[in-house]
N, C-alpha and C positions, 0 to 999 in steps of 0.2 A: 634606379636614379642615384648615381654616385658620381663623385668628382675626384680627380687626382689630389693627392695630399699637398701638392705644391700650389694648388689653386687658392683664390681669395674666397671661394664659397664652397662649403661642404654640404652635400645633400644626402640625407638618409631617410628612407621610407619604412615605416612600420604601419602598413595600411590600416585605417584610411588616413593616417597622419603622415605628412612629409615634414621633416625637420631640416631647416636651412640655417646653417651656421656661418656667420661672418668671420672669416679667418685672416685677419691681418693684425696679429697681436703686436704689442700689448694693448693698443687702444682700438684696434679694428677700424682704423681710419678708412673712409670710403674713397677710393681712387678710381680712375677710369677703368682699370682692369676689373675691379670689383663690380662696378655698375654693369659692365658688359656681361660678366659671368652671372650676375643676378638676373638680368633680362633673359639670358639663355635658360637658366634654371627655372624661372617662372613660366616661360613658354612651354617647357617640357612638362612641368607639373600640371599646368592647366589642361594639357591634352589627356590626362589620365582621369577618366570618370570615376574611378574607384577611390580617388583621393578627395576627402571632404574638407580637410583643413591643412593649413601651412603654419608651422611654428617657427618663428624667427628668433635666433639667439646669437649672442656673441661668443667668440672663442675666449676661454679664460675668464678673467674677473670683470670684464667690461662688455657692455653691449656695443656701443660705438661712440667715439668722441667726435664724429661728424666727417664732413667732406674735407679732403686734403687741403690744407691752408694754401699751399703753393698753387693749387688749381684755381684759386680765387683771383689771381693776377689777370689783368685785362686780356693778355694774349692767350690765356688758357680757359677763362671762365665760360665762354660760349659753349665749347664742346662739353665741358664738365657739367654745366647746368642742364643742358639739353639731355645728356645721357642720364644724369641722376633723376631728372624729372620723368624720364621714360620709365624708370623703375617705380617711382611713386605712382604714376598713372597705371602701371600694370598691377600694383597692389590694390589700388582703388577699384579697378575694373575686374579683379579676380572673382570668379564664381566660388572660390573656396573660402572658407572661414579663415581669416588671417589672425594670427596670435603673436604678440610680441612678449618675450620673456626678458625683462630688463634687469641687469645687474651692473653695478659700478657706474662708469661714465655713460651717459645717454645725452649727448650734447649736439647742438646744431642740426646738421643733416641726420645724425643718428636719432635725435629726438623727433624730427619730422617723420622719419621712417617709422618709428614706433607709433607715433600719434595717428597715422592713417590706417593702422591695423584695426580690425573689428574689435578685438579683445586685447587688453594690455594688463599684464601681471608684472609687478615691479618689486624689487627688494626695497625694504623700508629705507635703507641707507643709500640707495642709488642716488647718483647726482644728475639731475635733469637741468636743462637750460637751453636757451636760444641766444648764445652770446655774440651773434654776428654783428650787432650794432656796435660792439666794442672794437670791431675791426673796420668800422666805417662802411658796413654792409647791412643787409637785412635778410631774413629767411623767407624766401618767396612762398614755399609750401605752407609754413606756419602762418604767414600773413593772410592766406586764403582759408586755411582749415581751422585754425585755432578759434576764431570768433564763433564758429558753429559748434565747436566742441565744448568750449568753456566760457563763452560769452565775450562780448566786445571789450569790456573794461579789463577783465583779467588778461585777455589776449594782448591788449595794448600794453599793459604793464610789463608782461614777460618779454615782449618783442622790443619795446622801447628802452627798457633798462638792461636787458640781457642777464638779469640776476639768476643765480642757480637756486634750485629747490630740491627737496627730498622726494623719495618715492611716496612717502606718506602724504605730502602735500599734493603730489600728482593725483592721488586718489581723491583727496578732499576737494579738488577743483574740477574733477571730472575728466582728467586726462588719462587716467588708468582705472581699471576695474577693482583690483585688490592689491594690497601690499602685504608682505610677509618678511620675516627675517630671511637673509640671503640663503641660509642653509635649509630653510623650509620652503623656498619658492618652488622648487621642482614638484614637491608633493601637492602644492596648491594648484599648479598647472595641470598635474595629472588628474585631478578631480574633474576638470573641464574636459580634458582629452578623453577620459573614460566615458563621460556622458556623450561626447560627439561620436565615439566609436559605435554606439548603438543606434545612431540616427541615419536617415537616408541622405546620401550626398546630394541627390536631386532636390529633395525637400529643403535642405539647408541652402542650396544655391538659390532657389526661388524665394525663400524667406528673406535671404540677404538682399536680393534685388528689390523686394517689396519695401523693406525698412530703411534702405540705405539713404542717407541724407544728401550725398554729394550732388545728385541730380537736381535737387531742389535749390541748391545754392550755386549751380552752374560751375562746378569745380574746375572743369577744363577751361572754361572761358575766363574764370578768375585767375587761374594759374598762368594762362597765356598773357594776361594783362600784367601780372606781377613779374613775369619773365621780361616782358617788353620794357617796363620801367627799369628793371635791373640792368639789362644789357644795353639799352639805348640812352639811359640817363645817368643812373648811379655810377656805373663802372667807368664813365668818362670823367668823373670828378677827381680832383687832386686828393681829397680826403680818402676816397676808396683805395687808391694806390698806397697812400701813406699808412693807412691802417694795416694793410697786409704786410708791407715792407717792415714796419715797426715791429710787428709780431715776429716775423722771421728773424729780425735783427735783435730781438729780445730787449727792446727799449720802449719807453712810453711814446705814443703817437703825438705828433704836433699838428693839431687840427687847424685848418685855415678857413673852413666853412665854404670852400670852393670845390 
């Protein structure tokens, strides 16, 4: 399981662990090419019964600053949203234990990506956030998943203000399992990886199926509703276009409430 050096996704396996690296430096922005390669990689990994866990990480100093801002424009957002959500659904449905190793920027779609993993280890000084509201948008995956992960009130605050927060706070609110200094994060992750190496891939898959919460909150149904609101209502507003254009033009947005 390997990929060309020119790809957006790098896959390396040291059984029973497959490491998947997002490679679009410096911020590892998620574009259509990356979503397609992620879906292909996840499909291949899922077919290997001897792989029990998938470790996701970013290339270089950052996990991911999120989905390509240009792809939020009305003429591009449908394809981008559907493709990105297909990746999220694949992670949620995976029989493998999914692990996110978060360093640096973990924002927007990048934070959604990490949040739906089973286990999350983060650098203490990592920068987390769901800033979509500042662009006149909202994060559909976070809108569905965060209330179950961290509670309704905390989820509402993070989504409605778009404020950034540290890896330490991500642990404190239940969005991540453990935090460590960036230079120590790999050793913390290896502790878990070493434990997983000695466990049955079949037993892990069945245990994950038994404890997973998404079925209880109807994740697929909730995400479909969030997508529908985004694509049929939000994206037709003047504010949604203004937020993205203002960001690309590097100027403050001029909201009209329409």
